[in-house]
C-alpha positions, 0 to 999 in steps of 0.5 A: 300730058296725053294727046286728044286722040288717045284719050278719045280713043280709049274713051270710045274703046273701052265704050263700046267694049263696056256695052258689048259686055253688057249685051252679052250679059244681057242676051243670056241673064240666066247663063251669065247667072250660072257663070256667076254661081260658078265662081263661088264668090257670092251668096246664091241670093245675090246672084239674080241681083248682080245679073241684072244691075252688072250689065246696067252698070257696064251700060252706063259706063260704056254710054259714059265712055263714049260720050266723055261724060265724067271721065275723072269718075268714069275712069276709076269706076271702071279700073275698080269694075275691071279690078273685080273680075281680075280679083274673081278670075285670080281667086278661081284660078288659085282655087284650081277652078280654070275649066268654068267660063270667064263669061267676059265674052262678046256677041252673045251666049256662043262665046260662053266656052272661054275658061279662066287663065292668067292670060285673062288676068293679064289682059284685064290689068291692061285694061284697068291701066288704060282705062286709067290714061285719061287721068293724066293731063290732056294737051289743049290741042284742037281735033282736027279732020285727020284725027277723026280719021285717025280715031276711026282706024285706030277703033277698027284696028283695036276692035280687031285686035281684041277679038282676034286676041279673044279668038286665039284665047277660045281656041287654045282652051279648044285644042287643050280640052281637044287634046286632054280628051284624046291623051 
């Protein structure tokens, strides 16, 4: 059994993450379409359609996560979507195409410089595992006032950790490219 506070924390955090990712893609649809094209996994005619539909799917999943609607369906769909992203990253790393942007930043097109890495694969595998946790039986205890405070703090800390880890990955990529230019 899992505590309802954990499920609510996961639900809201994943919802915010998915909506943020969708906003990132929608704020620069052409940039996101170019990222999809760089992966070299989709036929050219499908890229503009997927570049517009994928953010809509992410928004729908994000809203469902936040509202707690149909988590028994939303959890595996989210895990599958993250699995597709993870597979696309892994395939391109194995091809040696680590220089392309992952397309997974938050906050608009300004964060497009995060190249592919195995750390991103590990991050996504962690997110897949977390997204499946709500499928575990949830205990039947009531949600009290202290739970809402704990939820708020857990979401704040989770968000800061996620953004900090993303910034570290971007810094690492920047340092690596600077070192190559000066070797």
